[in-house]
Wavefront OBJ file of the C-alpha trace (Angstrom):
o trace
v -39.784 88.583 -34.738
v -37.047 86.929 -32.655
v -35.129 90.222 -32.446
v -38.054 91.867 -30.680
v -38.247 89.266 -27.900
v -35.496 90.848 -25.705
v -37.179 94.260 -26.061
v -40.550 92.822 -25.051
v -38.911 91.118 -22.069
v -37.359 94.440 -20.954
v -40.729 96.217 -21.239
v -42.365 93.429 -19.228
v -39.687 93.640 -16.540
v -40.182 97.409 -16.293
v -43.950 96.953 -15.904
v -43.368 94.342 -13.192
v -41.372 96.833 -11.133
v -37.761 95.974 -12.005
v -35.455 98.822 -10.859
v -35.193 101.442 -13.575
v -31.389 101.490 -13.663
v -31.356 97.728 -14.355
v -33.772 98.092 -17.284
v -31.815 101.015 -18.756
v -28.483 99.228 -18.324
v -29.850 96.042 -19.869
v -31.169 97.986 -22.863
v -27.753 99.638 -23.318
v -25.975 96.270 -23.136
v -28.445 94.803 -25.620
v -27.903 97.712 -28.014
v -24.092 97.558 -27.845
v -24.125 93.760 -28.188
v -26.341 93.899 -31.262
v -23.989 96.515 -32.775
v -20.917 94.309 -32.020
v -19.478 96.942 -29.662
v -17.367 95.733 -26.738
v -19.373 96.034 -23.498
v -16.350 97.563 -21.756
v -17.594 100.859 -23.212
v -20.188 100.885 -20.403
v -17.547 100.758 -17.658
v -15.655 103.517 -19.486
v -18.829 105.620 -19.421
v -19.247 104.997 -15.680
v -15.657 106.093 -15.104
v -16.223 109.222 -17.178
v -19.106 110.339 -14.988
v -17.175 109.507 -11.812
v -14.443 111.836 -13.050
v -16.872 114.789 -13.335
v -15.867 117.435 -10.731
v -19.352 118.943 -10.351
v -20.729 115.503 -9.421
v -19.368 116.064 -5.909
v -22.026 118.759 -5.386
v -24.850 116.221 -5.592
v -24.154 114.245 -2.375
v -22.983 117.330 -0.463
v -26.109 119.396 -1.166
v -28.246 116.312 -0.464
v -26.550 115.791 2.912
v -27.065 119.464 3.801
v -30.742 119.167 2.842
v -31.263 116.078 4.981
v -29.655 117.837 7.953
v -32.051 120.761 7.528
v -34.963 118.339 7.271
v -34.054 116.635 10.552
v -33.639 119.891 12.478
v -36.166 122.557 13.463
v -35.185 124.724 10.495
v -38.727 124.471 9.114
v -40.186 126.035 12.261
v -37.689 128.895 12.258
v -38.217 129.476 8.549
v -41.983 129.712 8.951
v -41.611 132.022 11.941
v -39.238 134.457 10.242
v -41.206 134.637 6.999
v -44.462 135.052 8.936
v -42.955 137.842 11.042
v -41.859 139.794 7.947
v -44.640 138.922 5.471
v -47.614 137.917 7.615
v -48.981 141.474 7.854
v -49.689 141.606 4.096
v -53.134 140.735 2.664
v -53.011 136.983 2.149
v -49.764 137.096 4.074
v -49.916 133.596 5.528
v -50.464 132.066 2.083
v -47.479 134.031 0.755
v -45.470 132.888 3.781
v -46.345 129.293 2.879
v -45.173 129.681 -0.716
v -41.899 131.393 0.216
v -41.089 128.983 3.040
v -41.867 125.901 0.934
v -39.843 127.183 -2.034
v -36.792 127.911 0.119
v -37.018 124.603 1.966
v -37.533 122.509 -1.189
v -34.594 124.188 -2.916
v -32.257 122.878 -0.220
v -33.893 119.562 0.682
v -34.770 118.470 -2.862
v -38.220 117.573 -4.129
v -38.372 114.434 -2.004
v -41.558 115.076 -0.041
v -39.647 116.398 2.969
v -41.277 119.817 2.531
v -44.815 118.478 2.949
v -43.825 116.371 5.954
v -41.760 119.085 7.673
v -43.683 122.255 6.789
v -47.142 120.787 6.242
v -47.567 120.054 9.945
v -46.937 123.751 10.643
v -48.652 125.445 7.725
v -51.857 123.425 7.305
v -53.199 124.032 10.852
v -51.950 127.641 10.755
v -53.841 128.325 7.515
v -57.108 126.774 8.710
v -56.894 128.503 12.094
v -56.305 131.825 10.330
v -59.605 131.417 8.477
v -58.563 129.963 5.134
v -60.956 127.265 3.816
v -59.797 123.714 4.452
v -59.856 122.782 0.754
v -57.749 125.817 -0.134
v -55.274 125.107 2.687
v -54.716 121.462 1.846
v -54.389 122.284 -1.865
v -51.845 125.013 -1.123
v -49.645 122.775 1.038
v -49.810 119.897 -1.471
v -48.985 122.109 -4.468
v -46.187 123.957 -2.647
v -44.231 120.814 -1.820
v -42.206 121.051 -5.044
v -42.211 124.824 -5.477
v -38.452 125.285 -5.132
v -37.416 122.987 -7.982
v -36.144 125.895 -10.081
v -34.264 127.624 -7.266
v -30.624 126.852 -6.425
v -29.239 124.499 -5.228
v -32.038 122.245 -6.527
v -30.817 118.667 -7.103
v -32.794 118.259 -10.366
v -31.079 121.389 -11.743
v -27.685 119.887 -10.940
v -28.639 116.530 -12.439
v -29.874 118.141 -15.669
v -26.628 120.084 -15.902
v -24.491 116.964 -15.425
v -26.326 115.062 -18.159
v -26.219 118.027 -20.560
v -22.471 118.402 -19.974
v -21.829 114.716 -20.687
v -23.623 114.898 -24.034
v -21.131 117.309 -25.662
v -23.771 118.961 -27.818
v -21.570 121.941 -28.665
v -23.192 124.362 -26.191
v -21.675 124.164 -22.724
v -24.281 123.979 -19.972
v -22.884 125.226 -16.674
v -24.550 124.510 -13.340
v -24.004 128.163 -12.408
v -25.992 129.239 -15.465
v -28.859 126.913 -14.559
v -28.910 128.335 -11.030
v -29.208 131.869 -12.415
v -31.718 130.882 -15.090
v -34.085 129.350 -12.547
v -34.342 132.430 -10.317
v -36.901 134.540 -12.204
v -39.066 131.577 -13.332
v -39.119 130.304 -9.745
v -40.092 133.749 -8.459
v -42.768 134.007 -11.180
v -44.421 130.855 -9.858
v -44.424 132.210 -6.309
v -45.868 135.557 -7.437
v -48.639 134.016 -9.577
v -49.630 131.613 -6.803
v -49.705 134.504 -4.312
v -51.921 136.580 -6.633
v -54.249 133.617 -7.101
v -54.461 133.135 -3.327
v -55.512 136.752 -2.870
v -58.145 136.419 -5.604
v -59.480 133.085 -4.318
v -60.044 134.518 -0.840
v -61.381 137.921 -1.885
v -64.846 137.080 -0.460
v -63.373 135.449 2.607
v -61.339 138.192 4.270
v -58.726 136.653 6.515
v -57.685 138.683 9.589
v -54.299 140.280 9.019
v -51.395 139.535 11.323
v -50.266 142.794 12.887
v -46.609 143.504 12.256
v -44.573 143.341 15.429
v -41.081 144.764 15.351
v -40.199 142.783 18.470
v -41.392 139.492 16.932
v -39.551 140.264 13.677
v -36.294 140.866 15.566
v -36.732 137.717 17.682
v -37.588 135.575 14.649
v -34.621 136.964 12.722
v -32.320 136.357 15.680
v -33.556 132.778 16.054
v -32.924 132.001 12.357
v -29.766 134.122 12.180
v -27.463 131.173 11.512
v -29.568 129.734 8.682
v -30.441 132.938 6.808
v -26.924 133.154 5.208
v -27.363 129.793 3.421
v -28.447 131.288 0.050
v -25.465 133.636 0.272
v -23.086 130.678 0.321
v -24.669 129.195 -2.776
v -25.329 132.296 -4.890
v -22.885 134.817 -3.483
v -19.987 132.379 -3.271
v -20.471 131.005 -6.798
v -21.186 134.232 -8.673
v -18.518 136.244 -6.904
v -16.053 133.698 -8.272
v -14.979 132.768 -4.748
v -16.356 129.202 -4.955
v -16.872 126.653 -7.676
v -20.203 124.793 -7.450
v -18.592 121.769 -5.792
v -16.744 124.023 -3.325
v -19.974 125.888 -2.512
v -21.638 122.528 -1.849
v -18.811 121.518 0.510
v -18.965 124.829 2.392
v -22.771 124.613 2.628
v -22.666 121.050 3.976
v -19.972 121.904 6.525
v -21.777 125.074 7.609
v -25.140 123.323 8.038
v -23.448 120.488 9.947
v -21.731 122.922 12.335
v -24.871 125.026 12.853
v -27.330 122.198 13.450
v -25.001 120.045 15.576
v -22.944 122.562 17.536
v -24.913 125.847 17.503
v -28.583 124.830 17.665
v -27.685 121.355 19.017
v -30.825 119.855 17.472
v -28.947 116.964 15.877
v -26.717 114.804 18.019
v -23.483 113.323 16.749
v -24.987 109.870 17.231
v -27.726 110.760 14.688
v -25.260 111.740 11.960
v -24.505 108.217 10.655
v -28.242 107.542 10.163
v -28.767 110.884 8.388
v -25.725 110.266 6.182
v -27.013 106.797 5.328
v -30.463 108.085 4.335
v -28.979 110.903 2.239
v -26.516 108.620 0.470
v -29.200 106.011 -0.247
v -31.027 108.688 -2.217
v -27.824 109.840 -3.939
v -26.824 106.246 -4.687
v -30.134 105.628 -6.412
v -29.703 108.753 -8.526
v -26.118 107.838 -9.461
v -27.074 104.277 -10.432
v -29.779 105.590 -12.755
v -27.449 108.319 -14.039
v -24.563 105.961 -14.789
v -26.815 103.462 -16.541
v -28.582 106.159 -18.526
v -25.334 107.728 -19.751
v -24.235 104.332 -21.032
v -27.572 104.112 -22.818
v -27.151 107.691 -24.070
v -23.791 106.782 -25.580
v -25.452 104.015 -27.568
v -28.303 106.288 -28.689
v -25.817 108.886 -29.949
v -23.732 106.245 -31.746
v -26.898 104.903 -33.367
v -27.915 108.484 -34.315
v -31.272 108.020 -32.606
v -31.662 111.743 -31.670
v -30.987 112.801 -35.272
v -33.430 110.245 -36.634
v -35.981 111.457 -34.114
v -35.326 115.044 -35.202
v -35.870 114.167 -38.866
v -39.156 112.448 -38.021
v -40.337 115.411 -35.948
v -39.127 117.968 -38.503
v -41.109 116.206 -41.218
v -44.279 116.812 -39.216
v -43.329 119.987 -37.307
v -41.407 122.803 -38.941
v -42.306 125.588 -36.505
v -40.467 126.136 -33.229
v -43.642 127.213 -31.388
v -45.503 124.057 -32.428
v -42.538 121.996 -31.236
v -42.640 123.748 -27.854
v -46.387 123.060 -27.557
v -45.804 119.369 -28.240
v -42.849 119.390 -25.826
v -45.029 120.815 -23.043
v -47.675 118.155 -23.631
v -45.057 115.390 -23.623
v -43.383 116.642 -20.436
v -46.691 117.043 -18.598
v -47.566 113.434 -19.461
v -44.111 112.248 -18.374
v -44.404 114.187 -15.124
v -47.622 112.318 -14.355
v -46.094 108.854 -14.810
v -42.374 109.205 -13.944
v -40.489 110.633 -10.999
v -38.385 113.658 -11.884
v -34.960 111.994 -11.676
v -35.998 109.119 -13.946
v -37.582 111.543 -16.416
v -34.407 113.641 -16.576
v -32.008 110.777 -17.202
v -34.263 109.049 -19.744
v -35.606 111.984 -21.758
v -32.938 114.705 -21.708
v -30.522 112.742 -23.973
v -33.330 112.385 -26.520
v -34.924 115.816 -26.250
v -31.846 118.049 -25.893
v -30.318 117.519 -29.390
v -33.746 117.827 -31.028
v -34.568 121.028 -29.124
v -31.214 122.555 -30.066
v -31.988 121.825 -33.714
v -35.023 124.098 -33.309
v -32.824 126.845 -31.850
v -33.815 126.328 -28.206
v -31.102 127.231 -25.720
v -30.131 124.155 -23.627
v -30.278 126.197 -20.404
v -33.775 127.423 -21.278
v -34.744 123.836 -22.102
v -33.652 122.743 -18.630
v -35.917 125.318 -16.999
v -38.829 124.300 -19.266
v -38.226 120.651 -18.408
v -38.184 121.146 -14.640
v -41.106 123.590 -14.638
v -43.252 120.950 -16.344
v -41.993 118.217 -14.022
v -42.958 120.362 -11.036
v -46.607 120.088 -12.057
v -46.121 116.328 -12.302
v -45.665 116.163 -8.531
v -49.362 116.950 -8.080
v -50.668 115.099 -11.139
v -52.106 111.576 -10.846
v -51.376 108.703 -11.197
v -47.789 108.991 -9.880
v -47.834 112.502 -8.370
v -45.631 111.938 -5.319
v -46.917 114.955 -3.382
v -50.471 113.602 -3.596
v -49.497 110.333 -1.915
v -47.329 111.988 0.737
v -50.031 114.550 1.560
v -52.669 111.800 1.614
v -50.647 109.882 4.204
v -49.629 112.996 6.176
v -53.094 114.589 6.428
v -55.275 111.450 6.185
v -57.082 112.644 3.061
v -58.108 110.694 -0.030
v -56.133 111.097 -3.274
v -59.295 112.297 -5.030
v -59.880 114.995 -2.420
v -56.299 116.201 -2.722
v -56.476 116.210 -6.537
v -59.570 118.408 -6.492
v -57.991 120.754 -3.948
v -54.770 121.049 -5.968
v -56.402 121.684 -9.381
v -56.579 125.532 -9.085
v -52.915 125.678 -8.071
v -52.044 123.311 -10.919
v -53.744 125.650 -13.402
v -51.785 128.634 -12.062
v -48.528 126.691 -12.301
v -49.397 125.682 -15.851
v -49.902 129.361 -16.735
v -46.442 130.036 -15.320
v -45.037 127.163 -17.412
v -46.471 128.739 -20.568
v -44.794 132.069 -19.751
v -41.504 130.303 -18.985
v -41.683 128.279 -22.209
v -42.563 131.033 -24.666
v -40.600 133.877 -23.060
v -37.002 132.605 -23.021
v -35.783 136.005 -21.884
v -37.220 135.351 -18.433
v -34.759 132.497 -17.969
v -31.834 133.902 -19.925
v -31.839 137.593 -19.006
v -29.328 137.143 -16.166
v -27.066 135.253 -18.563
v -27.090 138.216 -20.997
v -28.291 136.036 -23.897
l 1 2 3 4 5 6 7 8 9 10 11 12 13 14 15 16 17 18 19 20 21 22 23 24 25 26 27 28 29 30 31 32 33 34 35 36 37 38 39 40 41 42 43 44 45 46 47 48 49 50 51 52 53 54 55 56 57 58 59 60 61 62 63 64 65 66 67 68 69 70 71 72 73 74 75 76 77 78 79 80 81 82 83 84 85 86 87 88 89 90 91 92 93 94 95 96 97 98 99 100 101 102 103 104 105 106 107 108 109 110 111 112 113 114 115 116 117 118 119 120 121 122 123 124 125 126 127 128 129 130 131 132 133 134 135 136 137 138 139 140 141 142 143 144 145 146 147 148 149 150 151 152 153 154 155 156 157 158 159 160 161 162 163 164 165 166 167 168 169 170 171 172 173 174 175 176 177 178 179 180 181 182 183 184 185 186 187 188 189 190 191 192 193 194 195 196 197 198 199 200 201 202 203 204 205 206 207 208 209 210 211 212 213 214 215 216 217 218 219 220 221 222 223 224 225 226 227 228 229 230 231 232 233 234 235 236 237 238 239 240 241 242 243 244 245 246 247 248 249 250 251 252 253 254 255 256 257 258 259 260 261 262 263 264 265 266 267 268 269 270 271 272 273 274 275 276 277 278 279 280 281 282 283 284 285 286 287 288 289 290 291 292 293 294 295 296 297 298 299 300 301 302 303 304 305 306 307 308 309 310 311 312 313 314 315 316 317 318 319 320 321 322 323 324 325 326 327 328 329 330 331 332 333 334 335 336 337 338 339 340 341 342 343 344 345 346 347 348 349 350 351 352 353 354 355 356 357 358 359 360 361 362 363 364 365 366 367 368 369 370 371 372 373 374 375 376 377 378 379 380 381 382 383 384 385 386 387 388 389 390 391 392 393 394 395 396 397 398 399 400 401 402 403 404 405 406 407 408 409 410 411 412 413 414 415 416 417 418 419 420 421 422 423 424 425 426 427 428
């Protein structure tokens, strides 16, 4: 009984709100101490992650995202997508999905999308004739729509953890970027189709296409449109490594927003850097602590024991994937995405590989499920941000977001059980 007291204390501390990295680190120290392993192994693990070249991409992409969030990029993005797509049936809803996905991909799923784009899209949707419930549900659900699109921070974080585990199958960040493209587009397409269907009895006036407005909108956003080219074109042409693409993207965004558009003053840069690095610092603390814990779990053969337990009850790959979806949806409702990645990936990845699931495909499954968690109570971050931003109750937002959640869940099922959608660009 005495041996369980430290574990109970750690659980109690977690429930009382102790920082997650402290709980994880304490559990790792407790495990190594009980196994008579020198605790210096933890500092060695921290050094190992600090020596990872691709880790540089995390703060650089985060800084670029924060710069975009502080500028008027959101307004230009909405204008250019509206000019080119607004003429289509349900065009403004499609504009909302595309703009939110692009913006979230660069700024990270940190709520910035709802704050920055919500103020533009919500009034535009209601003024265009879309029902208020539909509009608020769309904006809330779209806040995390770009999680699968490069250079999404959760994709990078998953890749870093998978690389550190040495499971025998190398997981490259570039492969995750490619693998997320079609699943991310699938979500946008299904949500757009649903929007058309939901408003079939409420015809919304179409926006007439204006060549002049399209040219002006394109010209206004001319400096920001090349951003995806730096990330995808630079990496897959072999011109940049991921870390180099992150550096070029950060430098380009800095030059454009400070010296071309002049929307961010030099005096604002220290504050923006501080905010971005606070977020990165939190992620790195959790990541470093979790990798120390992962090292203990591997040494103690916890993943293999877990696999044997699961295999005794589940012999079929499809059944395992069903249970995995259920588990991830529950985790998404109670944990933020970064915590879920660092805690669960070390446990799930070896087990999933034992069932023949590609680690890159697993990453896309993981993040697709977590995306739904952003609009799932009790910890759905988008619900709380939208509630504060639009002065709506959590219950009202939950009801408004349910149809979009169902559509996203349908997309998750396709992504999970059709691995070719994620792996086709990798020729697997």
